[in-house]
N, C-alpha and C positions, 0 to 999 in steps of 0.2 A: 803557243804563238805569242809574241810580245808585239803588242802595238805601242809601246812607249817610243816616243820621239827618239830616245837614245838608241833604241834597237834599230830603228830606221835609218838614223844617221850612221850607225856603224855600218849597215850594209850597203847606202849609198856613197857617203864621203870617200871611201878608198877608191871606189870604181870612178868616181868624178875626177879625184884627184888624178889618178893615172890618165885618163882620158885628156886632160888637160897638161899633163906633165908637169905637176906640181906635187908639192910634199901636202900630205893630207892636212896639216895645221893650216894652210892656206885657205882651204874650203870653208869659211865660216858662215853662219847663218844669215848673215847681213850680205852675202854676197850676191850681186845682181844677176839672174840667170841670162838676161839680154847680152851682158858683157863677156860672156864665157867663151865666145868664139865656136860655141857648138852649133851644129843644124839641129833643128826640132827632131829630125830621125836619129842623129846621134843622141840626143838627151833622151828620147823615148826607147832607144834601145838599152841604155843605161837602167831606167825604169823598168823595163821588162825584166832585167837580171835580178833587179832588188825584189820583184814579184815573184820570181822563181826562189830565190832564197828564204822569203818569208811564207810561199806558198799561199799567196792572195792576189787577187786581181783588183788593181787600182782603177778607180771610175776617172776616165780621162777628162770629162767636164770639171771635175774639181781639181785635177791636176792644172788645168789649161790657164786657172787664174792665178796660180803661183807666179810670183815674180823676184824672189830670192831663194837661196837655199833654205833658208828656216821656214819659208811658207810652203814649200816643196815638202819638207819634212813633214810639217804640221800635217798637210792634206793626205800624205801617204799614211802617217800615223792613224789619221781618222778612218780612214779606210781599214786599216789592220784591226782596229777596234770593232769596227762594225761588221766586219767579216767574223771576228770572233763571238760577237754577241748573237749573230744569226743561226 
């Protein structure tokens, strides 16, 4: 299991882009989550899909502080790393 931000981004961005109806290239690290137009439930469904892909459970309290795609990816990657170290 790879906890690199790139691996997490590769799992998250295509799903996020599909949910938004945009090209993957438009989902950048500085994109504000609050401006996406997704409900919190829709966003968490995407996160659960990435959990399934990577075989890890993310800590919701860590993800709650994410404000951009980049900070969400970083929080998710940290959880993957922590799970791999356990």
